[in-house]
C-alpha positions in Angstrom: 122.5 14.1 -55.6 122.9 16.8 -53.2 126.1 17.3 -51.0 126.3 18.6 -47.6 129.5 19.3 -45.4 128.7 15.9 -43.7 128.9 14.0 -46.8 126.6 12.9 -49.4 122.8 12.8 -48.9 121.2 10.0 -50.7 117.5 10.8 -51.6 115.6 7.1 -52.0 112.4 7.0 -53.8 110.3 4.5 -52.0 108.5 3.0 -55.3 112.0 2.7 -56.6 113.4 0.7 -53.5 110.2 -1.4 -53.8 111.2 -2.1 -57.4 114.5 -3.5 -56.4 113.1 -5.1 -53.8 110.6 -7.2 -55.8 113.4 -7.6 -58.5 115.7 -9.3 -56.2 113.3 -11.4 -54.5 112.1 -12.7 -58.2 115.7 -13.3 -59.2 116.2 -15.2 -56.0 112.9 -17.3 -56.5 114.1 -18.2 -60.3 117.7 -19.1 -59.2 116.3 -21.5 -56.5 113.9 -22.9 -59.1 116.7 -23.5 -61.4 118.9 -24.7 -58.6 116.5 -27.2 -57.6 116.1 -28.7 -61.4 120.0 -28.8 -62.0 120.2 -30.8 -58.7 118.6 -33.7 -60.3 120.0 -33.9 -64.0 118.9 -37.3 -64.1 115.4 -36.1 -64.0 115.8 -33.0 -66.3 114.8 -34.7 -69.6 111.1 -34.9 -67.8 111.4 -31.2 -66.8 113.2 -29.7 -70.1 110.7 -27.3 -70.7 110.4 -26.0 -67.5 114.3 -25.7 -67.2 114.5 -24.0 -70.7 111.5 -21.4 -69.7 113.5 -20.7 -66.5 116.8 -20.0 -68.1 114.7 -17.5 -70.8 113.3 -15.9 -67.5 116.7 -15.8 -66.0 118.2 -14.0 -69.2 115.3 -11.2 -68.9 115.4 -10.9 -65.3 118.9 -10.2 -65.1 118.9 -7.9 -67.9 116.3 -5.9 -65.7 118.1 -6.6 -62.5 121.5 -5.2 -63.9 119.7 -2.1 -65.3 117.9 -1.4 -62.0 121.4 -1.7 -60.1 123.0 1.1 -62.6 120.0 3.2 -62.7 119.7 3.0 -59.1 123.2 4.5 -59.2 124.6 2.8 -55.8 127.8 2.4 -57.7 127.9 6.3 -58.0 127.0 6.9 -54.3 129.6 4.5 -53.1 132.2 6.2 -55.1 131.1 9.5 -53.7 131.4 8.5 -50.2 134.4 6.3 -50.7 136.4 7.4 -53.9 139.1 4.8 -52.9 136.5 1.8 -53.9 136.3 3.4 -57.5 138.4 0.5 -59.1 136.2 -2.4 -57.1 133.0 -0.5 -58.0 133.7 -0.3 -61.9 135.1 -3.8 -62.0 131.9 -5.0 -60.4 129.6 -2.8 -63.0 131.7 -4.2 -65.7 131.0 -7.7 -64.9 127.2 -7.1 -65.6 127.8 -7.4 -69.6 129.9 -10.7 -68.9 127.2 -12.2 -66.7 124.2 -11.3 -69.0 126.2 -12.9 -72.0 126.6 -16.1 -69.8 122.8 -16.2 -68.9 122.0 -15.5 -72.7 124.2 -18.2 -74.0 122.8 -20.6 -71.4 119.0 -20.0 -72.4 120.3 -20.2 -76.2 122.1 -23.6 -75.2 118.8 -25.1 -73.6 116.6 -23.9 -76.1 118.7 -25.8 -78.9 118.6 -28.9 -77.0 114.9 -29.1 -76.4 113.8 -30.4 -79.7 115.7 -33.5 -79.2 114.1 -36.6 -77.9 117.0 -37.3 -75.2 119.4 -34.5 -75.0 122.4 -34.7 -72.6 121.9 -31.9 -70.2 125.0 -32.7 -68.1 127.1 -30.1 -69.7 124.2 -27.7 -69.6 123.9 -28.1 -66.0 127.4 -27.9 -65.1 127.5 -24.4 -67.1 124.7 -23.4 -65.3 126.4 -24.0 -62.0 129.6 -22.7 -63.0 127.2 -19.3 -63.8 125.4 -19.6 -60.8 128.7 -19.7 -58.5 129.8 -16.5 -60.7 126.5 -14.8 -60.0 126.5 -15.4 -56.3 130.2 -14.0 -56.0 129.3 -10.6 -58.0 126.3 -10.1 -55.8 128.1 -10.9 -52.7 130.8 -8.5 -53.7 128.5 -5.8 -54.8 127.0 -6.1 -51.1 130.3 -5.9 -49.6 131.0 -2.8 -51.7 128.1 -1.3 -50.5 128.6 -2.0 -46.8 132.2 -0.8 -47.3 130.9 2.5 -48.7 128.4 3.0 -45.8 130.6 2.1 -43.1 133.1 4.7 -44.3 130.2 7.3 -44.8 129.0 6.5 -41.4 132.2 6.8 -39.9 132.9 2.9 -39.4 130.9 2.7 -36.3 130.5 0.1 -34.0 
């Protein structure tokens, strides 16, 4: 990344930006579908295969999502323009592994319940809801970090 006297210049590849946008949209659609299924746990046995498939997709989508975020380097860009945000950026980046493990464990637990004729989905729905809240908080904190870095880079304008 080139640096000028005014601060860092960030070059954004339009194709890569489109990939990030598409990934984000796919992740949001998948989470919406999972939230819809989890909102009616009493009907979940009738949609068990769909729930399991969505959790599998979530695990894979999160792996891709986090790798895109890390490859794009917005953490590094934020740190160059606002080094005081360093600890927050590294804390958020370290959450990627934890969130992925939770998604993987949810997918595994759901797959193990599928062969049963009448599994209890209540605890899995609760685990998904807790995961969903943690992921939303993480994504919100990442957005706040990016905005804080941009605001400092642009001079905290009006």
